[in-house]
C-alpha positions as CSV (number, residue, x, y, z in Angstrom):
1,M,67.3,118.3,-8.7
2,H,64.2,119.0,-10.8
3,P,61.7,116.2,-11.2
4,P,61.4,114.9,-14.8
5,T,58.4,115.8,-16.9
6,H,57.4,112.2,-17.1
7,P,57.3,109.8,-14.1
8,P,60.1,107.3,-14.1
9,P,58.9,103.7,-14.6
10,A,59.9,102.9,-11.0
11,L,57.0,105.1,-9.8
12,R,54.6,102.6,-11.3
13,V,55.6,99.8,-9.0
14,L,55.4,100.5,-5.2
15,A,57.0,98.6,-2.4
16,S,53.8,96.7,-2.0
17,G,54.2,95.3,-5.6
18,A,51.0,97.0,-6.8
19,V,51.1,98.3,-10.4
20,F,49.3,101.5,-11.3
21,P,49.3,102.3,-15.0
22,S,47.7,105.7,-15.1
23,R,49.4,109.0,-14.2
24,A,46.7,109.8,-11.7
25,S,47.0,106.4,-10.1
26,V,50.8,106.6,-10.0
27,A,50.4,109.9,-8.1
28,A,47.7,108.5,-5.8
29,A,49.6,105.4,-5.0
30,L,52.7,107.2,-4.0
31,L,50.7,109.7,-2.1
32,L,49.1,106.9,-0.1
33,A,52.3,105.0,0.2
34,V,53.5,107.7,2.5
35,A,50.2,107.8,4.3
36,V,48.6,111.0,3.2
37,A,45.2,111.5,4.6
38,G,42.7,114.4,4.9
39,C,41.4,116.8,7.4
40,G,38.1,117.6,9.0
41,S,35.7,115.2,10.7
42,S,32.1,114.9,11.8
43,G,31.5,115.4,15.5
44,S,34.1,116.6,18.0
45,P,37.4,114.7,17.8
46,S,39.6,114.3,20.8
47,P,42.5,116.9,21.1
48,Q,44.9,114.2,19.8
49,A,42.7,113.3,16.9
50,A,42.2,117.0,16.0
51,S,46.0,117.4,16.0
52,V,46.4,114.4,13.7
53,E,43.8,115.9,11.4
54,R,45.7,119.3,11.3
55,T,48.9,117.5,10.4
56,V,47.5,115.5,7.6
57,G,45.5,118.5,6.4
58,A,48.6,120.6,6.3
59,S,50.4,117.9,4.3
60,L,47.6,117.8,1.8
61,A,47.7,121.6,1.5
62,D,51.4,121.3,0.9
63,L,50.9,118.6,-1.8
64,S,48.2,120.7,-3.5
65,R,50.7,123.5,-3.9
66,S,53.4,121.1,-5.1
67,D,55.5,122.0,-2.0
68,G,57.3,118.7,-1.5
69,R,59.7,120.2,1.0
70,A,57.0,121.3,3.3
71,F,55.2,118.0,2.9
72,C,58.3,116.0,3.8
73,A,58.9,118.3,6.9
74,L,55.7,116.7,8.2
75,M,57.1,113.2,8.0
76,T,59.3,111.3,10.4
77,P,62.9,110.5,9.3
78,G,61.8,106.9,8.9
79,G,58.9,107.9,6.7
80,R,61.2,109.9,4.5
81,R,63.6,106.9,4.2
82,Q,60.7,104.6,3.3
83,L,59.7,107.0,0.6
84,G,63.3,107.2,-0.7
85,R,63.3,103.4,-1.1
86,I,60.4,103.6,-3.6
87,L,62.6,105.5,-6.2
88,H,66.3,105.7,-5.5
89,G,68.1,108.9,-6.4
90,Y,65.2,111.3,-5.6
91,S,64.7,113.2,-2.4
92,C,61.4,113.1,-0.5
93,A,60.7,116.7,-1.6
94,A,61.4,115.9,-5.3
95,L,59.2,112.8,-5.2
96,M,56.3,114.6,-3.6
97,A,56.6,117.5,-6.1
98,M,56.6,114.9,-8.9
99,V,53.4,113.3,-7.4
100,A,51.7,116.7,-7.3
101,E,52.8,117.5,-10.9
102,H,51.2,114.3,-12.1
103,M,47.9,115.0,-10.5
104,S,45.3,117.0,-12.4
105,P,44.6,120.6,-11.2
106,Q,41.2,119.4,-10.1
107,Q,42.7,116.6,-8.0
108,R,45.2,119.0,-6.4
109,A,42.4,121.4,-5.6
110,A,40.3,118.7,-4.1
111,L,43.0,117.6,-1.7
112,G,42.1,120.6,0.5
113,H,38.5,119.4,0.8
114,V,39.2,115.8,1.9
115,R,37.8,115.0,5.3
116,V,38.5,112.2,7.8
117,S,35.6,110.5,9.4
118,G,37.7,108.6,11.9
119,V,41.1,109.0,13.5
120,R,42.2,106.2,15.9
121,V,44.7,107.3,18.5
122,H,46.6,104.6,20.5
123,G,49.1,106.3,22.8
124,N,51.8,107.9,20.5
125,V,50.4,106.2,17.3
126,A,47.5,107.4,15.2
127,V,45.9,105.5,12.4
128,V,43.5,106.6,9.7
129,P,42.1,103.9,7.4
130,V,41.6,104.7,3.8
131,A,37.9,104.0,4.1
132,D,37.7,107.0,6.5
133,L,38.8,109.4,3.8
134,H,36.0,111.3,2.0
135,S,36.0,113.9,-0.7
136,P,33.1,115.9,-2.2
137,G,32.4,115.2,-5.8
138,E,34.5,112.9,-8.0
139,A,37.8,114.9,-8.3
140,L,39.7,112.3,-6.3
141,D,38.1,109.2,-7.8
142,G,40.9,106.7,-8.4
143,V,43.3,108.5,-6.1
144,F,42.6,106.7,-2.8
145,S,42.9,102.9,-3.3
146,P,40.8,100.8,-0.8
147,R,43.7,98.3,-0.8
148,S,46.1,100.9,0.6
149,A,47.5,100.5,4.1
150,P,46.1,102.9,6.7
151,T,47.8,106.2,7.3
152,K,50.1,106.0,10.4
153,L,51.3,108.9,12.3
154,I,53.7,109.1,15.3
155,R,53.5,111.7,18.1
156,I,56.9,113.2,18.6
157,S,58.6,114.8,21.6
158,D,57.0,118.3,21.2
159,N,53.5,116.6,21.2
160,T,53.0,117.1,17.5
161,W,52.3,114.4,14.9
162,R,54.4,113.3,11.9
163,I,53.5,111.0,9.1
164,A,55.4,107.7,9.6
165,A,54.0,105.2,7.0
């Protein structure tokens, strides 16, 4: 299924009930609803934190290329189901491709330059608060909402990390 050229109205209202009227905000809200974060950090992160950063960095690179299938491969099955509840009838891959298509070229390009200033790892769960996401310049202004829930990742059996919520 090819994503429509205009976002369906359901994309404007997320599970949290927040309404985002602009196309960039719609894309950003859905992006954050599935816990997209950035890569890179200051200092030397722990091996677990570095692995989390690589996972979310890869997911941002996938999104910047409108590769929803690769993005969704970095999610847990539960994370993909949660995304599917946002807009029924669309696969995770179709939704993420739609998000990318509704971001400006500058926003998509900037996704590869987001850095994380803090990853908190607690056993098999990692969390990245939105406040710890940083981007050079203003290309991502309005994309990351300070009210968004933190990014949550789960370590899976092969010791890699997947986006959960």
